[in-house]
Backbone as XML, in Angstrom:
<?xml version="1.0"?>
<chain id="A" units="angstrom">
  <residue number="1" name="MET">
    <atom name="N" x="-16.761" y="54.384" z="-2.150"/>
    <atom name="CA" x="-16.539" y="53.458" z="-3.297"/>
    <atom name="C" x="-15.081" y="53.613" z="-3.743"/>
  </residue>
  <residue number="2" name="PHE">
    <atom name="N" x="-14.496" y="54.593" z="-3.491"/>
    <atom name="CA" x="-12.848" y="54.909" z="-3.824"/>
    <atom name="C" x="-12.140" y="53.895" z="-2.954"/>
  </residue>
  <residue number="3" name="TRP">
    <atom name="N" x="-12.409" y="53.942" z="-1.798"/>
    <atom name="CA" x="-11.671" y="53.183" z="-0.672"/>
    <atom name="C" x="-11.865" y="51.655" z="-0.843"/>
  </residue>
  <residue number="4" name="THR">
    <atom name="N" x="-13.019" y="51.240" z="-1.150"/>
    <atom name="CA" x="-13.230" y="49.915" z="-1.448"/>
    <atom name="C" x="-12.447" y="49.281" z="-2.848"/>
  </residue>
  <residue number="5" name="THR">
    <atom name="N" x="-12.363" y="50.152" z="-3.839"/>
    <atom name="CA" x="-11.568" y="49.939" z="-4.995"/>
    <atom name="C" x="-10.094" y="49.854" z="-4.614"/>
  </residue>
  <residue number="6" name="ALA">
    <atom name="N" x="-9.774" y="50.865" z="-4.038"/>
    <atom name="CA" x="-8.212" y="50.969" z="-3.550"/>
    <atom name="C" x="-7.839" y="49.737" z="-2.706"/>
  </residue>
  <residue number="7" name="THR">
    <atom name="N" x="-8.621" y="49.555" z="-1.977"/>
    <atom name="CA" x="-8.364" y="48.291" z="-0.912"/>
    <atom name="C" x="-8.347" y="46.960" z="-1.796"/>
  </residue>
  <residue number="8" name="LEU">
    <atom name="N" x="-9.323" y="46.963" z="-2.655"/>
    <atom name="CA" x="-9.358" y="45.576" z="-3.421"/>
    <atom name="C" x="-8.103" y="45.516" z="-4.428"/>
  </residue>
  <residue number="9" name="LEU">
    <atom name="N" x="-7.634" y="46.696" z="-4.931"/>
    <atom name="CA" x="-6.487" y="46.652" z="-5.697"/>
    <atom name="C" x="-5.105" y="46.372" z="-4.881"/>
  </residue>
  <residue number="10" name="VAL">
    <atom name="N" x="-5.078" y="46.823" z="-3.745"/>
    <atom name="CA" x="-3.980" y="46.481" z="-2.714"/>
    <atom name="C" x="-3.903" y="45.115" z="-2.521"/>
  </residue>
  <residue number="11" name="ILE">
    <atom name="N" x="-4.983" y="44.566" z="-2.223"/>
    <atom name="CA" x="-5.115" y="42.874" z="-1.847"/>
    <atom name="C" x="-4.704" y="42.245" z="-3.132"/>
  </residue>
  <residue number="12" name="LEU">
    <atom name="N" x="-5.237" y="42.690" z="-4.510"/>
    <atom name="CA" x="-4.846" y="41.863" z="-5.649"/>
    <atom name="C" x="-3.217" y="42.030" z="-5.915"/>
  </residue>
  <residue number="13" name="ALA">
    <atom name="N" x="-2.715" y="43.069" z="-5.579"/>
    <atom name="CA" x="-1.358" y="43.261" z="-5.893"/>
    <atom name="C" x="-0.477" y="42.501" z="-4.861"/>
  </residue>
  <residue number="14" name="PHE">
    <atom name="N" x="-0.826" y="42.337" z="-3.582"/>
    <atom name="CA" x="-0.143" y="41.535" z="-2.687"/>
    <atom name="C" x="-0.288" y="39.924" z="-3.147"/>
  </residue>
  <residue number="15" name="ALA">
    <atom name="N" x="-1.512" y="39.674" z="-3.394"/>
    <atom name="CA" x="-1.858" y="38.251" z="-3.833"/>
    <atom name="C" x="-0.989" y="37.740" z="-4.998"/>
  </residue>
  <residue number="16" name="ARG">
    <atom name="N" x="-0.764" y="38.779" z="-6.024"/>
    <atom name="CA" x="-0.025" y="38.469" z="-7.108"/>
    <atom name="C" x="1.497" y="38.202" z="-6.800"/>
  </residue>
  <residue number="17" name="VAL">
    <atom name="N" x="2.044" y="39.108" z="-5.720"/>
    <atom name="CA" x="3.259" y="39.264" z="-5.510"/>
    <atom name="C" x="3.816" y="37.804" z="-4.691"/>
  </residue>
  <residue number="18" name="SER">
    <atom name="N" x="2.936" y="37.338" z="-3.912"/>
    <atom name="CA" x="3.053" y="36.180" z="-3.016"/>
    <atom name="C" x="2.728" y="34.865" z="-3.643"/>
  </residue>
  <residue number="19" name="THR">
    <atom name="N" x="3.510" y="34.467" z="-4.739"/>
    <atom name="CA" x="3.217" y="33.246" z="-5.317"/>
    <atom name="C" x="4.069" y="32.108" z="-4.742"/>
  </residue>
  <residue number="20" name="SER">
    <atom name="N" x="4.870" y="32.447" z="-3.836"/>
    <atom name="CA" x="5.671" y="31.186" z="-3.284"/>
    <atom name="C" x="4.795" y="30.343" z="-2.488"/>
  </residue>
  <residue number="21" name="PRO">
    <atom name="N" x="5.226" y="29.075" z="-2.470"/>
    <atom name="CA" x="4.083" y="28.052" z="-1.702"/>
    <atom name="C" x="4.248" y="28.229" z="-0.314"/>
  </residue>
  <residue number="22" name="MET">
    <atom name="N" x="3.261" y="27.907" z="0.429"/>
    <atom name="CA" x="3.203" y="28.047" z="1.803"/>
    <atom name="C" x="3.759" y="26.733" z="2.478"/>
  </residue>
  <residue number="23" name="PRO">
    <atom name="N" x="4.314" y="26.894" z="3.661"/>
    <atom name="CA" x="4.925" y="25.628" z="4.304"/>
    <atom name="C" x="3.965" y="24.575" z="4.339"/>
  </residue>
  <residue number="24" name="GLY">
    <atom name="N" x="4.380" y="23.357" z="3.883"/>
    <atom name="CA" x="3.548" y="22.258" z="4.031"/>
    <atom name="C" x="2.639" y="22.109" z="2.749"/>
  </residue>
  <residue number="25" name="GLU">
    <atom name="N" x="2.577" y="23.157" z="1.916"/>
    <atom name="CA" x="1.715" y="22.945" z="0.659"/>
    <atom name="C" x="2.332" y="21.913" z="-0.246"/>
  </residue>
  <residue number="26" name="MET">
    <atom name="N" x="1.539" y="21.270" z="-1.097"/>
    <atom name="CA" x="2.096" y="20.494" z="-2.285"/>
    <atom name="C" x="2.541" y="21.324" z="-3.383"/>
  </residue>
  <residue number="27" name="THR">
    <atom name="N" x="3.702" y="21.133" z="-3.928"/>
    <atom name="CA" x="4.088" y="21.876" z="-5.037"/>
    <atom name="C" x="4.498" y="20.975" z="-6.100"/>
  </residue>
  <residue number="28" name="ASP">
    <atom name="N" x="4.484" y="21.443" z="-7.326"/>
    <atom name="CA" x="5.088" y="20.762" z="-8.453"/>
    <atom name="C" x="6.524" y="20.674" z="-8.377"/>
  </residue>
  <residue number="29" name="THR">
    <atom name="N" x="7.120" y="19.614" z="-8.703"/>
    <atom name="CA" x="8.657" y="19.451" z="-8.607"/>
    <atom name="C" x="9.249" y="18.835" z="-9.905"/>
  </residue>
  <residue number="30" name="ASP">
    <atom name="N" x="10.449" y="19.229" z="-10.038"/>
    <atom name="CA" x="11.187" y="18.797" z="-11.348"/>
    <atom name="C" x="11.660" y="17.481" z="-11.120"/>
  </residue>
  <residue number="31" name="VAL">
    <atom name="N" x="11.279" y="16.508" z="-11.913"/>
    <atom name="CA" x="11.741" y="15.090" z="-11.783"/>
    <atom name="C" x="13.163" y="14.852" z="-12.118"/>
  </residue>
  <residue number="32" name="ASN">
    <atom name="N" x="13.956" y="15.951" z="-12.666"/>
    <atom name="CA" x="15.174" y="15.804" z="-13.015"/>
    <atom name="C" x="16.271" y="16.048" z="-11.787"/>
  </residue>
  <residue number="33" name="ILE">
    <atom name="N" x="15.673" y="16.679" z="-10.762"/>
    <atom name="CA" x="16.323" y="16.840" z="-9.540"/>
    <atom name="C" x="16.891" y="15.514" z="-9.125"/>
  </residue>
  <residue number="34" name="PRO">
    <atom name="N" x="18.273" y="15.320" z="-8.561"/>
    <atom name="CA" x="18.548" y="13.993" z="-8.243"/>
    <atom name="C" x="17.787" y="13.399" z="-7.195"/>
  </residue>
  <residue number="35" name="ALA">
    <atom name="N" x="17.316" y="14.185" z="-6.075"/>
    <atom name="CA" x="16.715" y="13.643" z="-4.974"/>
    <atom name="C" x="15.341" y="13.048" z="-5.471"/>
  </residue>
  <residue number="36" name="VAL">
    <atom name="N" x="14.671" y="13.742" z="-6.358"/>
    <atom name="CA" x="13.287" y="13.470" z="-6.908"/>
    <atom name="C" x="13.494" y="12.150" z="-7.734"/>
  </residue>
  <residue number="37" name="LYS">
    <atom name="N" x="14.562" y="12.146" z="-8.635"/>
    <atom name="CA" x="14.826" y="10.783" z="-9.327"/>
    <atom name="C" x="14.913" y="9.632" z="-8.305"/>
  </residue>
  <residue number="38" name="ASP">
    <atom name="N" x="15.712" y="9.964" z="-7.368"/>
    <atom name="CA" x="16.118" y="8.789" z="-6.323"/>
    <atom name="C" x="14.724" y="8.189" z="-5.709"/>
  </residue>
  <residue number="39" name="ALA">
    <atom name="N" x="13.953" y="9.237" z="-5.420"/>
    <atom name="CA" x="12.629" y="8.838" z="-4.748"/>
    <atom name="C" x="11.761" y="8.110" z="-5.750"/>
  </residue>
  <residue number="40" name="LEU">
    <atom name="N" x="11.683" y="8.560" z="-6.920"/>
    <atom name="CA" x="10.957" y="7.807" z="-8.042"/>
    <atom name="C" x="11.614" y="6.524" z="-8.363"/>
  </residue>
  <residue number="41" name="ASN">
    <atom name="N" x="12.929" y="6.287" z="-8.465"/>
    <atom name="CA" x="13.524" y="5.013" z="-8.631"/>
    <atom name="C" x="13.311" y="3.971" z="-7.535"/>
  </residue>
  <residue number="42" name="SER">
    <atom name="N" x="13.182" y="4.542" z="-6.429"/>
    <atom name="CA" x="13.007" y="3.784" z="-5.035"/>
    <atom name="C" x="11.582" y="3.218" z="-5.167"/>
  </residue>
  <residue number="43" name="ALA">
    <atom name="N" x="10.617" y="4.134" z="-5.521"/>
    <atom name="CA" x="9.202" y="3.735" z="-5.746"/>
    <atom name="C" x="8.932" y="2.544" z="-6.762"/>
  </residue>
  <residue number="44" name="VAL">
    <atom name="N" x="9.708" y="2.678" z="-7.947"/>
    <atom name="CA" x="9.657" y="1.750" z="-9.045"/>
    <atom name="C" x="10.181" y="0.444" z="-8.458"/>
  </residue>
  <residue number="45" name="GLY">
    <atom name="N" x="11.296" y="0.406" z="-7.868"/>
    <atom name="CA" x="11.958" y="-0.794" z="-7.363"/>
    <atom name="C" x="11.211" y="-1.491" z="-6.440"/>
  </residue>
  <residue number="46" name="GLU">
    <atom name="N" x="10.609" y="-0.823" z="-5.475"/>
    <atom name="CA" x="9.720" y="-1.360" z="-4.277"/>
    <atom name="C" x="8.571" y="-1.914" z="-4.927"/>
  </residue>
  <residue number="47" name="PHE">
    <atom name="N" x="7.824" y="-1.303" z="-5.872"/>
    <atom name="CA" x="6.753" y="-1.677" z="-6.630"/>
    <atom name="C" x="7.060" y="-2.980" z="-7.347"/>
  </residue>
  <residue number="48" name="ASN">
    <atom name="N" x="8.166" y="-3.086" z="-7.960"/>
    <atom name="CA" x="8.537" y="-4.361" z="-8.644"/>
    <atom name="C" x="8.673" y="-5.455" z="-7.616"/>
  </residue>
  <residue number="49" name="LYS">
    <atom name="N" x="9.382" y="-5.320" z="-6.393"/>
    <atom name="CA" x="9.522" y="-6.199" z="-5.501"/>
    <atom name="C" x="8.239" y="-6.667" z="-4.923"/>
  </residue>
  <residue number="50" name="GLN">
    <atom name="N" x="7.231" y="-5.770" z="-4.672"/>
    <atom name="CA" x="5.867" y="-5.987" z="-4.002"/>
    <atom name="C" x="4.861" y="-6.635" z="-4.967"/>
  </residue>
  <residue number="51" name="SER">
    <atom name="N" x="5.007" y="-6.386" z="-6.298"/>
    <atom name="CA" x="4.088" y="-6.847" z="-7.201"/>
    <atom name="C" x="4.095" y="-8.336" z="-7.411"/>
  </residue>
  <residue number="52" name="ASN">
    <atom name="N" x="2.929" y="-8.947" z="-7.632"/>
    <atom name="CA" x="2.785" y="-10.419" z="-7.942"/>
    <atom name="C" x="2.939" y="-10.706" z="-9.404"/>
  </residue>
  <residue number="53" name="ASP">
    <atom name="N" x="3.194" y="-9.571" z="-10.267"/>
    <atom name="CA" x="3.219" y="-9.857" z="-11.640"/>
    <atom name="C" x="4.607" y="-10.542" z="-11.953"/>
  </residue>
  <residue number="54" name="VAL">
    <atom name="N" x="4.665" y="-11.173" z="-13.285"/>
    <atom name="CA" x="5.673" y="-12.018" z="-13.662"/>
    <atom name="C" x="6.645" y="-11.031" z="-14.342"/>
  </residue>
  <residue number="55" name="TYR">
    <atom name="N" x="6.206" y="-9.617" z="-14.542"/>
    <atom name="CA" x="6.954" y="-8.733" z="-15.331"/>
    <atom name="C" x="7.618" y="-7.740" z="-14.379"/>
  </residue>
  <residue number="56" name="ILE">
    <atom name="N" x="8.526" y="-7.188" z="-14.851"/>
    <atom name="CA" x="9.380" y="-6.021" z="-14.314"/>
    <atom name="C" x="8.890" y="-4.824" z="-15.090"/>
  </residue>
  <residue number="57" name="TYR">
    <atom name="N" x="8.587" y="-3.731" z="-14.398"/>
    <atom name="CA" x="8.230" y="-2.567" z="-14.957"/>
    <atom name="C" x="9.144" y="-1.357" z="-14.678"/>
  </residue>
  <residue number="58" name="LYS">
    <atom name="N" x="9.114" y="-0.368" z="-15.657"/>
    <atom name="CA" x="9.822" y="0.902" z="-15.625"/>
    <atom name="C" x="8.960" y="1.987" z="-15.843"/>
  </residue>
  <residue number="59" name="VAL">
    <atom name="N" x="9.397" y="3.206" z="-15.609"/>
    <atom name="CA" x="8.654" y="4.411" z="-16.109"/>
    <atom name="C" x="9.056" y="4.556" z="-17.509"/>
  </residue>
  <residue number="60" name="ALA">
    <atom name="N" x="7.987" y="4.729" z="-18.318"/>
    <atom name="CA" x="8.116" y="4.907" z="-19.810"/>
    <atom name="C" x="8.897" y="6.215" z="-19.907"/>
  </residue>
  <residue number="61" name="THR">
    <atom name="N" x="9.831" y="6.270" z="-21.016"/>
    <atom name="CA" x="10.500" y="7.352" z="-21.196"/>
    <atom name="C" x="9.788" y="8.688" z="-21.337"/>
  </residue>
  <residue number="62" name="SER">
    <atom name="N" x="10.175" y="9.653" z="-20.539"/>
    <atom name="CA" x="9.298" y="10.908" z="-20.691"/>
    <atom name="C" x="7.852" y="10.948" z="-20.200"/>
  </residue>
  <residue number="63" name="LYS">
    <atom name="N" x="7.639" y="9.918" z="-19.536"/>
    <atom name="CA" x="6.140" y="9.628" z="-19.218"/>
    <atom name="C" x="5.758" y="9.805" z="-17.675"/>
  </residue>
  <residue number="64" name="VAL">
    <atom name="N" x="6.394" y="10.861" z="-16.955"/>
    <atom name="CA" x="6.052" y="11.394" z="-15.758"/>
    <atom name="C" x="4.994" y="12.336" z="-15.906"/>
  </residue>
  <residue number="65" name="ILE">
    <atom name="N" x="3.636" y="11.990" z="-15.687"/>
    <atom name="CA" x="2.594" y="12.810" z="-15.830"/>
    <atom name="C" x="2.570" y="14.062" z="-14.950"/>
  </residue>
  <residue number="66" name="LYS">
    <atom name="N" x="2.886" y="13.422" z="-13.559"/>
    <atom name="CA" x="2.847" y="14.670" z="-12.670"/>
    <atom name="C" x="3.832" y="14.281" z="-11.570"/>
  </residue>
  <residue number="67" name="ALA">
    <atom name="N" x="4.587" y="15.218" z="-10.836"/>
    <atom name="CA" x="5.504" y="15.044" z="-9.802"/>
    <atom name="C" x="5.350" y="16.302" z="-8.770"/>
  </residue>
  <residue number="68" name="THR">
    <atom name="N" x="4.955" y="15.830" z="-7.544"/>
    <atom name="CA" x="4.749" y="16.930" z="-6.692"/>
    <atom name="C" x="5.482" y="16.600" z="-5.312"/>
  </residue>
  <residue number="69" name="SER">
    <atom name="N" x="5.864" y="17.604" z="-4.512"/>
    <atom name="CA" x="6.455" y="17.335" z="-3.332"/>
    <atom name="C" x="5.902" y="18.185" z="-2.182"/>
  </residue>
  <residue number="70" name="GLN">
    <atom name="N" x="6.040" y="17.652" z="-0.980"/>
    <atom name="CA" x="5.409" y="18.505" z="0.256"/>
    <atom name="C" x="6.522" y="18.274" z="1.369"/>
  </residue>
  <residue number="71" name="VAL">
    <atom name="N" x="6.832" y="19.278" z="2.065"/>
    <atom name="CA" x="7.682" y="19.111" z="3.216"/>
    <atom name="C" x="6.945" y="18.666" z="4.410"/>
  </residue>
  <residue number="72" name="VAL">
    <atom name="N" x="7.187" y="17.454" z="4.908"/>
    <atom name="CA" x="6.539" y="16.899" z="6.107"/>
    <atom name="C" x="7.535" y="16.184" z="6.830"/>
  </residue>
  <residue number="73" name="SER">
    <atom name="N" x="8.347" y="16.474" z="7.751"/>
    <atom name="CA" x="9.378" y="15.734" z="8.297"/>
    <atom name="C" x="10.123" y="14.944" z="7.467"/>
  </residue>
  <residue number="74" name="GLY">
    <atom name="N" x="10.605" y="15.610" z="6.505"/>
    <atom name="CA" x="11.276" y="14.981" z="5.350"/>
    <atom name="C" x="10.458" y="15.588" z="4.119"/>
  </residue>
  <residue number="75" name="ILE">
    <atom name="N" x="10.470" y="14.775" z="3.092"/>
    <atom name="CA" x="9.628" y="15.216" z="2.041"/>
    <atom name="C" x="8.798" y="14.017" z="1.487"/>
  </residue>
  <residue number="76" name="MET">
    <atom name="N" x="7.557" y="14.315" z="1.147"/>
    <atom name="CA" x="6.563" y="13.477" z="0.640"/>
    <atom name="C" x="6.449" y="13.745" z="-0.783"/>
  </residue>
  <residue number="77" name="TYR">
    <atom name="N" x="6.871" y="12.661" z="-1.510"/>
    <atom name="CA" x="6.699" y="12.970" z="-3.038"/>
    <atom name="C" x="5.611" y="12.107" z="-3.672"/>
  </residue>
  <residue number="78" name="ARG">
    <atom name="N" x="4.797" y="12.763" z="-4.476"/>
    <atom name="CA" x="3.720" y="12.079" z="-5.178"/>
    <atom name="C" x="3.852" y="11.914" z="-6.635"/>
  </residue>
  <residue number="79" name="PHE">
    <atom name="N" x="3.867" y="10.811" z="-7.314"/>
    <atom name="CA" x="4.132" y="10.779" z="-8.734"/>
    <atom name="C" x="3.053" y="10.086" z="-9.399"/>
  </residue>
  <residue number="80" name="GLU">
    <atom name="N" x="2.750" y="10.501" z="-10.529"/>
    <atom name="CA" x="1.699" y="9.963" z="-11.444"/>
    <atom name="C" x="2.556" y="9.712" z="-12.784"/>
  </residue>
  <residue number="81" name="VAL">
    <atom name="N" x="2.772" y="8.351" z="-12.969"/>
    <atom name="CA" x="3.591" y="7.975" z="-14.139"/>
    <atom name="C" x="3.023" y="6.964" z="-15.023"/>
  </residue>
  <residue number="82" name="GLU">
    <atom name="N" x="3.448" y="6.881" z="-16.281"/>
    <atom name="CA" x="3.082" y="5.888" z="-17.154"/>
    <atom name="C" x="4.257" y="4.699" z="-17.010"/>
  </residue>
  <residue number="83" name="MET">
    <atom name="N" x="3.888" y="3.405" z="-16.699"/>
    <atom name="CA" x="4.787" y="2.320" z="-16.627"/>
    <atom name="C" x="4.633" y="1.427" z="-17.684"/>
  </residue>
  <residue number="84" name="VAL">
    <atom name="N" x="5.753" y="0.923" z="-18.218"/>
    <atom name="CA" x="5.730" y="-0.258" z="-19.414"/>
    <atom name="C" x="6.687" y="-1.429" z="-18.785"/>
  </residue>
  <residue number="85" name="ILE">
    <atom name="N" x="6.357" y="-2.447" z="-19.446"/>
    <atom name="CA" x="7.176" y="-3.572" z="-19.088"/>
    <atom name="C" x="8.475" y="-3.704" z="-19.655"/>
  </residue>
  <residue number="86" name="SER">
    <atom name="N" x="9.589" y="-3.790" z="-18.734"/>
    <atom name="CA" x="10.920" y="-3.838" z="-19.196"/>
    <atom name="C" x="11.689" y="-5.012" z="-19.193"/>
  </residue>
  <residue number="87" name="GLY">
    <atom name="N" x="11.068" y="-6.147" z="-18.550"/>
    <atom name="CA" x="11.617" y="-7.390" z="-18.574"/>
    <atom name="C" x="10.747" y="-8.384" z="-17.856"/>
  </residue>
  <residue number="88" name="TYR">
    <atom name="N" x="11.169" y="-9.555" z="-17.341"/>
    <atom name="CA" x="10.396" y="-10.629" z="-16.620"/>
    <atom name="C" x="11.039" y="-11.021" z="-15.415"/>
  </residue>
  <residue number="89" name="LYS">
    <atom name="N" x="10.183" y="-11.629" z="-14.478"/>
    <atom name="CA" x="10.770" y="-12.050" z="-13.374"/>
    <atom name="C" x="10.996" y="-13.614" z="-13.409"/>
  </residue>
  <residue number="90" name="SER">
    <atom name="N" x="10.190" y="-14.222" z="-14.236"/>
    <atom name="CA" x="10.287" y="-15.747" z="-14.520"/>
    <atom name="C" x="10.758" y="-16.028" z="-15.804"/>
  </residue>
  <residue number="91" name="SER">
    <atom name="N" x="10.294" y="-17.311" z="-16.389"/>
    <atom name="CA" x="10.769" y="-17.649" z="-17.631"/>
    <atom name="C" x="10.322" y="-16.933" z="-18.715"/>
  </residue>
  <residue number="92" name="PRO">
    <atom name="N" x="11.148" y="-16.790" z="-19.891"/>
    <atom name="CA" x="10.838" y="-16.034" z="-21.098"/>
    <atom name="C" x="9.370" y="-16.833" z="-21.919"/>
  </residue>
  <residue number="93" name="GLN">
    <atom name="N" x="9.374" y="-18.094" z="-21.485"/>
    <atom name="CA" x="8.070" y="-18.650" z="-22.078"/>
    <atom name="C" x="6.958" y="-18.127" z="-21.616"/>
  </residue>
  <residue number="94" name="GLU">
    <atom name="N" x="6.917" y="-17.806" z="-20.270"/>
    <atom name="CA" x="5.680" y="-17.231" z="-19.712"/>
    <atom name="C" x="5.320" y="-15.830" z="-20.443"/>
  </residue>
  <residue number="95" name="MET">
    <atom name="N" x="6.405" y="-15.115" z="-20.760"/>
    <atom name="CA" x="6.318" y="-13.830" z="-21.407"/>
    <atom name="C" x="5.683" y="-13.913" z="-22.784"/>
  </residue>
  <residue number="96" name="CYS">
    <atom name="N" x="6.212" y="-15.022" z="-23.427"/>
    <atom name="CA" x="5.717" y="-15.223" z="-24.833"/>
    <atom name="C" x="4.239" y="-15.797" z="-24.947"/>
  </residue>
  <residue number="97" name="ALA">
    <atom name="N" x="3.935" y="-16.367" z="-23.789"/>
    <atom name="CA" x="2.433" y="-16.820" z="-23.766"/>
    <atom name="C" x="1.385" y="-15.817" z="-23.673"/>
  </residue>
  <residue number="98" name="LYS">
    <atom name="N" x="1.693" y="-14.702" z="-23.191"/>
    <atom name="CA" x="0.826" y="-13.553" z="-23.271"/>
    <atom name="C" x="0.621" y="-12.937" z="-24.558"/>
  </residue>
  <residue number="99" name="ASP">
    <atom name="N" x="-0.544" y="-12.350" z="-24.831"/>
    <atom name="CA" x="-0.774" y="-11.652" z="-26.086"/>
    <atom name="C" x="0.173" y="-10.437" z="-26.191"/>
  </residue>
  <residue number="100" name="ASN">
    <atom name="N" x="0.816" y="-10.383" z="-27.239"/>
    <atom name="CA" x="1.950" y="-9.280" z="-27.361"/>
    <atom name="C" x="1.178" y="-7.821" z="-27.311"/>
  </residue>
  <residue number="101" name="SER">
    <atom name="N" x="0.086" y="-7.652" z="-27.701"/>
    <atom name="CA" x="-0.569" y="-6.470" z="-27.725"/>
    <atom name="C" x="-0.936" y="-5.974" z="-26.181"/>
  </residue>
  <residue number="102" name="GLU">
    <atom name="N" x="-1.192" y="-7.052" z="-25.242"/>
    <atom name="CA" x="-1.430" y="-6.722" z="-23.921"/>
    <atom name="C" x="-0.089" y="-6.078" z="-23.395"/>
  </residue>
  <residue number="103" name="LEU">
    <atom name="N" x="0.971" y="-6.676" z="-23.567"/>
    <atom name="CA" x="2.259" y="-6.336" z="-23.004"/>
    <atom name="C" x="2.610" y="-4.834" z="-23.304"/>
  </residue>
  <residue number="104" name="LYS">
    <atom name="N" x="2.260" y="-4.384" z="-24.523"/>
    <atom name="CA" x="2.539" y="-3.039" z="-24.923"/>
    <atom name="C" x="1.796" y="-1.959" z="-24.401"/>
  </residue>
  <residue number="105" name="LYS">
    <atom name="N" x="0.649" y="-2.222" z="-23.639"/>
    <atom name="CA" x="-0.372" y="-1.231" z="-23.090"/>
    <atom name="C" x="0.481" y="-0.698" z="-21.805"/>
  </residue>
  <residue number="106" name="PRO">
    <atom name="N" x="0.490" y="0.584" z="-21.701"/>
    <atom name="CA" x="1.055" y="1.143" z="-20.524"/>
    <atom name="C" x="0.124" y="1.144" z="-19.370"/>
  </residue>
  <residue number="107" name="ASN">
    <atom name="N" x="0.643" y="1.042" z="-18.074"/>
    <atom name="CA" x="-0.321" y="1.206" z="-16.958"/>
    <atom name="C" x="0.059" y="2.640" z="-16.353"/>
  </residue>
  <residue number="108" name="THR">
    <atom name="N" x="-1.041" y="3.379" z="-15.919"/>
    <atom name="CA" x="-0.728" y="4.463" z="-15.254"/>
    <atom name="C" x="-0.726" y="4.192" z="-13.763"/>
  </residue>
  <residue number="109" name="CYS">
    <atom name="N" x="0.417" y="4.562" z="-13.143"/>
    <atom name="CA" x="0.520" y="4.367" z="-11.658"/>
    <atom name="C" x="0.675" y="5.570" z="-10.780"/>
  </residue>
  <residue number="110" name="TYR">
    <atom name="N" x="0.335" y="5.561" z="-9.546"/>
    <atom name="CA" x="0.251" y="6.557" z="-8.457"/>
    <atom name="C" x="1.415" y="6.149" z="-7.431"/>
  </residue>
  <residue number="111" name="PHE">
    <atom name="N" x="2.424" y="6.924" z="-7.021"/>
    <atom name="CA" x="3.234" y="6.451" z="-6.032"/>
    <atom name="C" x="3.317" y="7.629" z="-4.897"/>
  </residue>
  <residue number="112" name="GLU">
    <atom name="N" x="3.338" y="7.248" z="-3.653"/>
    <atom name="CA" x="3.657" y="8.145" z="-2.650"/>
    <atom name="C" x="4.767" y="7.732" z="-2.003"/>
  </residue>
  <residue number="113" name="VAL">
    <atom name="N" x="5.886" y="8.470" z="-1.920"/>
    <atom name="CA" x="7.126" y="8.115" z="-1.427"/>
    <atom name="C" x="7.528" y="9.063" z="-0.417"/>
  </residue>
  <residue number="114" name="TRP">
    <atom name="N" x="8.004" y="8.550" z="0.925"/>
    <atom name="CA" x="8.431" y="9.501" z="1.928"/>
    <atom name="C" x="10.013" y="9.446" z="2.108"/>
  </residue>
  <residue number="115" name="SER">
    <atom name="N" x="10.570" y="10.579" z="1.861"/>
    <atom name="CA" x="12.083" y="10.674" z="1.851"/>
    <atom name="C" x="12.422" y="11.273" z="3.258"/>
  </residue>
  <residue number="116" name="GLN">
    <atom name="N" x="13.238" y="10.558" z="3.985"/>
    <atom name="CA" x="13.761" y="11.224" z="5.184"/>
    <atom name="C" x="15.304" y="10.753" z="5.102"/>
  </residue>
  <residue number="117" name="PRO">
    <atom name="N" x="16.051" y="11.400" z="4.419"/>
    <atom name="CA" x="17.625" y="10.951" z="4.143"/>
    <atom name="C" x="18.258" y="10.602" z="5.488"/>
  </residue>
  <residue number="118" name="TRP">
    <atom name="N" x="17.912" y="11.124" z="6.590"/>
    <atom name="CA" x="18.821" y="10.944" z="7.797"/>
    <atom name="C" x="18.341" y="9.471" z="8.346"/>
  </residue>
  <residue number="119" name="LEU">
    <atom name="N" x="17.297" y="8.868" z="7.777"/>
    <atom name="CA" x="16.860" y="7.713" z="8.275"/>
    <atom name="C" x="16.992" y="6.558" z="7.229"/>
  </residue>
  <residue number="120" name="GLY">
    <atom name="N" x="17.583" y="6.780" z="6.239"/>
    <atom name="CA" x="17.759" y="5.812" z="5.149"/>
    <atom name="C" x="17.193" y="6.036" z="3.785"/>
  </residue>
  <residue number="121" name="PRO">
    <atom name="N" x="16.911" y="5.087" z="2.988"/>
    <atom name="CA" x="16.358" y="5.433" z="1.723"/>
    <atom name="C" x="14.954" y="5.797" z="1.568"/>
  </residue>
  <residue number="122" name="PRO">
    <atom name="N" x="14.701" y="6.400" z="0.528"/>
    <atom name="CA" x="12.994" y="6.766" z="0.679"/>
    <atom name="C" x="12.190" y="5.390" z="0.713"/>
  </residue>
  <residue number="123" name="LYS">
    <atom name="N" x="11.039" y="5.559" z="1.232"/>
    <atom name="CA" x="9.992" y="4.589" z="1.431"/>
    <atom name="C" x="8.901" y="4.688" z="0.519"/>
  </residue>
  <residue number="124" name="LEU">
    <atom name="N" x="8.462" y="3.740" z="-0.051"/>
    <atom name="CA" x="7.057" y="3.638" z="-0.844"/>
    <atom name="C" x="6.013" y="3.446" z="0.128"/>
  </residue>
  <residue number="125" name="MET">
    <atom name="N" x="5.131" y="4.459" z="0.304"/>
    <atom name="CA" x="4.077" y="4.434" z="1.397"/>
    <atom name="C" x="2.756" y="3.982" z="0.788"/>
  </residue>
  <residue number="126" name="LYS">
    <atom name="N" x="2.583" y="4.172" z="-0.626"/>
    <atom name="CA" x="1.228" y="3.803" z="-1.245"/>
    <atom name="C" x="1.555" y="3.836" z="-2.668"/>
  </residue>
  <residue number="127" name="TYR">
    <atom name="N" x="0.732" y="2.845" z="-3.247"/>
    <atom name="CA" x="0.835" y="2.815" z="-4.550"/>
    <atom name="C" x="-0.479" y="2.363" z="-5.417"/>
  </residue>
  <residue number="128" name="ALA">
    <atom name="N" x="-0.851" y="2.637" z="-6.320"/>
    <atom name="CA" x="-1.976" y="2.104" z="-7.181"/>
    <atom name="C" x="-1.834" y="2.207" z="-8.533"/>
  </residue>
  <residue number="129" name="CYS">
    <atom name="N" x="-2.105" y="1.098" z="-9.395"/>
    <atom name="CA" x="-2.095" y="1.116" z="-10.893"/>
    <atom name="C" x="-3.213" y="0.871" z="-11.507"/>
  </residue>
  <residue number="130" name="LYS">
    <atom name="N" x="-3.407" y="1.193" z="-12.700"/>
    <atom name="CA" x="-4.524" y="0.962" z="-13.563"/>
    <atom name="C" x="-4.235" y="0.713" z="-14.872"/>
  </residue>
  <residue number="131" name="HIS">
    <atom name="N" x="-4.763" y="-0.228" z="-15.641"/>
    <atom name="CA" x="-4.530" y="-0.327" z="-17.257"/>
    <atom name="C" x="-5.195" y="0.625" z="-18.129"/>
  </residue>
</chain>
C-alpha cells in the first residue's frame, strides 16, 4: 500500500510540474501579440471580401471570445469573436432600409487562419457565423 501511494504521489507531482503544452497541441493565445492580431485582421478582411452581405463587419471592441494557436507547418489560429457592422459596401439607402435593431445585433463568428509567414500573408481557411 505504501508503494502504491508513493508512486501515485510522484506521478501527481510530475503531472503538476509539466503544464507546458505538448508540440502540436492547441493552446490559448494572447490576441494582443502582433502576429495574432495580424492573423485576426486578415481573417476579418477576407471574411468581408467573401461575404455577400451589403455590410462590412469588424470585431466588436474587446469581444474576442476565444483565441487559440497550434504549431502545424506554421501556426493555425482559431478565433471565436463577436462581430458588429462597421460600414456598408453599397449605398447608404440600403443600410437605412433595414430595421435598425437588426443592425445592432452582433454575430458570433469562428475563423481558422493558417499563418506561414515565409509564404505570404495569413490565409483564412474556414469561417462560420451565426446571429
